[in-house]
DOTI-825790 format. One line per field, with one value per atom (N, C-alpha, C, O): residue in one letter; atom name; x negated, y negated, z negated. Coordinates in steps of 0.001 Angstrom, whole numbers, plus 500000, padded with zeros to 6 digits. Layout:
// residues N
rest [A|...]
atom [CA|...]
u [X|...]
v [Y|...]
w [Z|...]
//
This chain:
// residues 53
rest [M|M|M|M|T|T|T|T|Q|Q|Q|Q|I|I|I|I|D|D|D|D|D|D|D|D|I|I|I|I|R|R|R|R|N|N|N|N|A|A|A|A|F|F|F|F|F|F|F|F|F|F|F|F|K|K|K|K|G|G|G|G|L|L|L|L|N|N|N|N|I|I|I|I|S|S|S|S|E|E|E|E|I|I|I|I|A|A|A|A|R|R|R|R|K|K|K|K|F|F|F|F|K|K|K|K|V|V|V|V|D|D|D|D|L|L|L|L|K|K|K|K|T|T|T|T|T|T|T|T|L|L|L|L|R|R|R|R|F|F|F|F|C|C|C|C|F|F|F|F|L|L|L|L|P|P|P|P|L|L|L|L|F|F|F|F|Y|Y|Y|Y|T|T|T|T|L|L|L|L|I|I|I|I|E|E|E|E|K|K|K|K|V|V|V|V|T|T|T|T|N|N|N|N|I|I|I|I|F|F|F|F|F|F|F|F]
atom [N|CA|C|O|N|CA|C|O|N|CA|C|O|N|CA|C|O|N|CA|C|O|N|CA|C|O|N|CA|C|O|N|CA|C|O|N|CA|C|O|N|CA|C|O|N|CA|C|O|N|CA|C|O|N|CA|C|O|N|CA|C|O|N|CA|C|O|N|CA|C|O|N|CA|C|O|N|CA|C|O|N|CA|C|O|N|CA|C|O|N|CA|C|O|N|CA|C|O|N|CA|C|O|N|CA|C|O|N|CA|C|O|N|CA|C|O|N|CA|C|O|N|CA|C|O|N|CA|C|O|N|CA|C|O|N|CA|C|O|N|CA|C|O|N|CA|C|O|N|CA|C|O|N|CA|C|O|N|CA|C|O|N|CA|C|O|N|CA|C|O|N|CA|C|O|N|CA|C|O|N|CA|C|O|N|CA|C|O|N|CA|C|O|N|CA|C|O|N|CA|C|O|N|CA|C|O|N|CA|C|O|N|CA|C|O|N|CA|C|O|N|CA|C|O|N|CA|C|O|N|CA|C|O|N|CA|C|O]
u [461163|459559|458786|457647|458907|458452|458172|457108|459496|459544|458204|457158|458565|457419|456305|455432|456129|454550|454060|453077|455275|454565|454424|453830|455306|454526|453693|452980|452875|451937|451063|450057|451220|450035|449684|448686|450937|450472|449708|448651|450217|449532|448011|446945|448201|446426|445436|444371|445997|444980|445027|444118|446253|446167|445705|444732|445367|446006|446889|446694|447706|449059|449634|449905|449945|450484|451760|452642|452168|453786|454651|454961|455113|455688|455620|456644|454453|454437|455456|456478|454618|455437|457302|458058|457482|458743|459774|460933|458789|459431|459020|460071|458173|458149|459149|459661|459494|460180|462233|463087|462303|463390|463873|465009|462650|463145|462828|461719|464138|463134|462077|461254|461755|460145|460151|459166|461178|461320|460995|459941|461542|461562|460228|459567|459538|458497|457326|456126|457811|456604|457011|456189|458121|458140|457066|456201|457699|456959|455453|454671|454974|453646|452903|451966|453665|452859|454061|454587|454207|455121|454194|453503|454024|452854|453389|454595|453218|453847|454764|454486|455629|456535|456970|456194|457907|458356|458046|458643|456259|455907|455641|455736|455065|455493|456998|457247|458121|459472|459708|460362|458981|459188|458542|458823|457404|456694|457187|457121|457720|458279|459424|459239|460760|461560|461294|462378|460085|459105|459129|459485|458929|458317|459444|459337|460417|461820|462422|462629|462898|463905|463788|464757]
v [657751|657294|658240|657833|659722|660356|660800|661298|660498|660216|659062|659183|658445|656886|656962|656127|657982|658446|659089|658867|660460|661667|661158|661733|659501|659253|658540|658477|657415|657533|657914|657400|659139|660043|660858|660907|661303|661630|660408|660628|659606|658649|658013|658132|657493|657962|658050|657434|659222|660520|661798|662431|661886|662805|662642|663343|661655|661496|660963|660035|661651|662088|660930|660069|660646|659745|659042|659839|657814|658023|658889|659850|658892|659698|661055|661674|661431|663107|662774|663346|661559|661831|661642|661968|661141|660714|661972|662191|662556|664188|665528|666138|665989|666135|665432|666174|663915|663933|663468|662888|663840|663910|662055|661672|661034|659943|659244|659120|658644|656793|656458|656356|656169|655826|653975|653238|653735|652131|652815|653042|652852|653746|654040|653291|655134|655222|654052|653847|653748|652363|651084|650172|650985|650465|650767|650247|651843|652677|652698|652268|652946|653161|651743|651693|650508|649450|648550|647489|649071|648574|648432|649380|646639|646581|647375|647214|648435|648408|647789|647800|647433|646081|647116|647371|647950|649887|649639|649118|650335|650149|649330|649544|647703|646659|646250|645183|647322|646750|647254|646683|648920|649789|649695|650061|648875|648358|647112|646984|646342|645376|645874|645883|646339|646633|647827|648323|648628|649217|648463|648964|647470|646079|645603|644741|645962|644378|645462|645399|646682|647316|649195|649766]
w [885192|884526|884680|884906|884655|885415|886953|887322|887952|888985|889393|890030|888994|889477|888946|889183|888125|887974|888900|889608|888857|889985|891362|892274|891446|893516|893161|894162|891797|891959|892033|892522|891472|891004|892856|893575|892965|894394|895547|896138|895628|896368|895885|896489|894946|894814|894266|894289|893519|893053|894127|894664|894196|895701|896117|895843|897380|898260|899414|900201|899306|900290|900790|899953|902227|902706|902515|902196|902600|902101|902782|902078|903814|904599|903743|903454|903395|903047|901438|901059|900732|899428|899242|898326|900236|900875|900703|900350|901106|901832|900646|900446|900044|898676|897616|896777|897592|896276|896860|896188|897799|898919|898808|899086|898314|898526|899567|900089|899953|901087|901316|900406|902664|902763|901948|901903|901552|901436|899342|898747|899171|897566|897485|896766|898157|897365|898383|898200|898934|899230|898445|898352|897931|896181|894921|894216|895154|893606|894263|893415|895122|895338|894768|893972|895473|894897|894009|894342|893218|891915|890997|890623|890311|889250|888344|888534|887129|886570|884906|883707|885541|884784|884207|883286|884257|883578|882514|881572|882756|880950|880025|878816|880907|880155|879772|879212|880171|879382|878292|877419|878133|877763|876101|874960|876922|875495|874143|872920|875437|874696|873713|872496|874364|873774|872918|872613|872300|871074|870283|869217|870229|869609|869049|868177|869351|868932|868544|867332|869130|868598|868123|867622]
//
């Protein structure tokens, strides 16, 4: 989860472009795009599982 947050922060707050982020975090461009424009389903899933379990 922290890598997703780091990628999103680098894109939205630091202003790095997709290729720079992919090089910095050593992930594929497609993965970087998916993490940058992915709605925060992971946080919603964590919240729901914490409530029920």
